[in-house]
N, C-alpha and C positions, 0 to 999 in steps of 0.2 A: 679284522681289525682290534687290533689290543685298545679293550676304553685304561682309561686311571682315572677315580673319583677320588676328589677331596678327603671327604671322610674315611675312608677304607687307612688312607696316609696318615688322617689324624687319630683316631684311635689302636691303630696295630698295634702298637707300646701297649700302652697300656694294658688291655686285653691280653697279646700276650704273655704278661705278668701271671694273670691269673690262670691263663692254659694250662702255664706248667706247674702252676700248684694243683689243680686239680684233672686233667688228664691223665690220661695211660700210659706208664711205658712203654706197651706194645700195644699190639693190638690199628684196630679200622673204629678211623672217624668220616664219619658222611655232614656234609658242612649244604644245608638249605642254606635257598638262595646266596648261591655264592656273586649274587651280582657281577662285576669285573671282572674277578679271578684275583686281583688285586691280596687278598686274604687266603686264596689257598697257595698263593706262592708264594708269599712270605712265611706263613707258619709251616708247611712244611717243609722248608728249609731250617726248620729251628725244635723238628721231630720227625729227623731219619728214621728210630725206627717205627712208626709210627704210619700207617698207611693212608694219607688220604682222599676222601673223595666229595671234590665239587660239583654241586649242583646246580639248577635253576630250570626254570621256565621259558626267559625271554629267549628269541633267537641270535637275537645279536650279543645276550651277552656270552653264552655257549659260546659262539665265536671267538666272543675274548675270550676268557676263562682254558679255549684250546688254545691258544697262540702262548700266553705264560704257561700251559702244560711243554707244549713246543718247548719256546724259549728255557725255560727251568732246566727241561732233560730231566731228571732224577725222578729211581725205578715209584719211592713213592706220593708220587703224585700220580692221583690216572685221570683220563680224559673225564669230564663234564658229563654227569648224567642229566637226563631232561626229566624233571619230575616235578610236576603236577601238588602241592601239601595238599592238598581236601582228599587226592587219589589215596581211593583205600589199599593199594597194593605200590609201593614204592619203586620193585624190582628190584629191591637192593637183600642180602644177605645180612645175617645179625650184625649187630656194629656193639663198636664198645665205646664212643660214644659219638654225640652229635654237636654240632656246634652251627649255631643261628644270629646271622645280627642283622637288626635294621631290617625287621620285614611285618614284625605284625600292627605296625599302627601305621603303616600306608603299605595297607589290603582290608581286606571286609575281617570282619570275625572272624571269619570261617573259617579263614585261613589259620589262625592258632587253633581253633579244635582242634582243624585239620594235622597243623604241627608233635601238639600235646600226643591226638589220638595214632598221629604211626609214631611216634617217640619209643610211646607206652610198647609200643605193636615190633618196630625193627630194636631196639635194644635190648640189648643180652640182661640177666639181671647183674644190680648192681654196677648198671651204667650210667654215664649222666649225659644229663643234657643241660646246652650252654646256652643261656638267649640276652645277646644282649643289644639294648635299647634304654630311648626314654620310658619312665614310670611314671603313672601321678602313683602315692600312698599315701594312704587312709582319706580315698574320695580327696585328696590338694594334691595340686601342681606344685615341682616341689621346687623351681621355679618361675619369673612371669617370662622366663624366655621358652618355657617351655610350652609355659600356656599360650602364648602368643603358634605359637608352635604348634600348640594344637588347634588349636579355631581356622590355622593357612589350611592344618589338614582337611580340614572339616568342610572347607570350604573349596577344598579341590573336589572332593572327592564324603557326601556325608556319613559313608559307611566305615572312615580312614577314620583317625587320631590314637591319642596315647594311652592305651591302656591304662585299667586299673591294680597295682599288682596282684591285692586280694583279689580280682577274679581268673586272672593268670596260672596263679600259683593252686587257689580251690580246684577251678578245673584240673590242674597238673593234679594235687592229688585223685581227682574221680578214677584218673586212666590208672593209678599206681605211681605215679610221679614226687615224687618229698621234695620239696623245694632245702638243701641241706643248707647255701648257703645265697644270702644276697652282696652283692659287692658297689660298693657306692664308685662309680664313677669320673673321670671328667667329661664338663660341661654338663651334667645333670642329670649321665644318664648312669644306668644300674646292669650291672650280670651276674645274673641267675643261674642257681645251677639248684638242678634239680640231678635224682638219682633215683633211680626202677628202683622198688625193691624187689626180691627176691622170688613173693607173693604174688606179683600181676603178671598178667597174663601181655 
């Protein structure tokens, strides 16, 4: 069953503007936690020279992504992979870019660790990791709505919550991923662009 969520419809155009600047002209993009598959279908249509690999862990999401893939019938949009971001092997060959939206605040911190560790392992040298979502900056919520969102997340699961930008960037750096750019986005979100340095493992 094909799912449709409001958030990807709202944010796909602002994210596209960033991706058009930072993704390579050709190669392979791995999308972690693709959710419904709306982003994968939309972005792959704008980057015909990039192979787009969607992924998720939830069965309902994987079925939805498969429907979007079938509907699009584009050779550059591949069938979804089942990936647990905390696994030590994602079962994917080296890629040129990794994209993730709205995962790390609705998952335990070990998923952030897994995402960064896996990105360092899977990206080619000078590849980019693009992360979209809400962040606290300098230990401060960027808006009252983000503070309320963070409180609601923690009520739903105390392991969840809007992450501190500095904690994420520090951990990324430990894995050889360096913050190249931070792009403020609508609705008090951010897009972080990390680059894998050639000397990292």
